[in-house]
N, C-alpha and C positions, 0 to 999 in steps of 0.2 A: 504494500500500500504506500502511496505517496506520503511524504512528510506533511504534517498539518500546514506548514507555511506555504506549501505548493498547491493546496486544495482551493478550488474555486467555490463560489457560493452554491453552484449546482452540485458539486462534489459533496459539500456538507449536507445538503438536503438529501441527496441519494444515500449517503452514509447513515444518517440518522433515521431515514425512512425504512431502512432494512431491518431495523430492530423490531423484535416481536411486539413491543408496545412502544410506539413512537412517543417522545416526550410531548407534554402539553403545557402551554402557557395560559395563564389567566390574566386578562387586562381589565382594569376598571379605573374609575376616577375616585380617588380618596377624598378630594375636596376640589375647590375651584382651581387650585394651583398645582395639584400633584396627581400624576397618573401612576398607578400601581401595575407593575409587571411581576407576576408571581409564578413560581413553579418549583418543582423539586430540583435537585442538583443536576440531573440529566437535562432538564428543560432549560435551565439557565446556562449550562455548558453549551447546548445547541445554539442558543441565542448569541453567546459570546463568540463561538467559533464562526457563526454566520457573519457577525459584525467584523471580526478580524479578517475573514476571507474577502469581504466586500472592501475593507480598507486597503487591502494589499492588491487589489485588482487593477493595477496600472496597465498591465498588458491586455486587459479585456475591455471591450468597447463600452460597456454599460456603467453609468455613474449612479444608477438608481436601482433599488430593490424594495419591494413591499410585500408584506404578508398581512392578510386580513381574515378575521373569522367568518366573514360572509362572502368571501370571494377567493382569489388565488391564495393558497397557503392556509386554508381553513383547517386542515388536518392538524396543524400545530397549536390550535387553540381549544380551550374548553368551551362548552355551550354557553357558559355565563359571560363570556368575553364580548363586550360591545366594541372594543377598539382594536385596530391593527396597528402596524407601524410602517413607516416609509423612511428609508435611509437614502440620503442623497450626498454623494461625495463631491466635495469641492477641491480644486477649481473645476468648473464645468463650462463647456462652450455655451450652454444655455443660461448660465449665471445662477444665482441663488434663488431658490424657490420662494423663500421669504421675501426677498427683494421684489420678485415678480408679483407676488400676492399684494404687497404694499403698494406697488405701482398701479395695479388694477383698481385698488380701493380709491386711490387719489383720483383716478380718471372718472370713476363713477360718481364722485361727489359734485 
């Protein structure tokens, strides 16, 4: 098997999905300012490896990855999870998603 440093996000998903019982994350809002991502050690390990693989993806064309309990990636979430996550690596030719969002808000006012 390839060393962890060499694995892509697709490799991580494939590796963890082969397990008899794939890890599950639970997401929810704790309060107005805090989102909870909860899981056992295997689930948090999966999330950590996924983020690391995404951060090291210089030689791969995609700067974004998302998993959501009601669409792509739903297998990784418990039924109680209302939120997914979207990772966007900068710098990106499209710029920052937060900057684009703020710019759209200003244009609509």
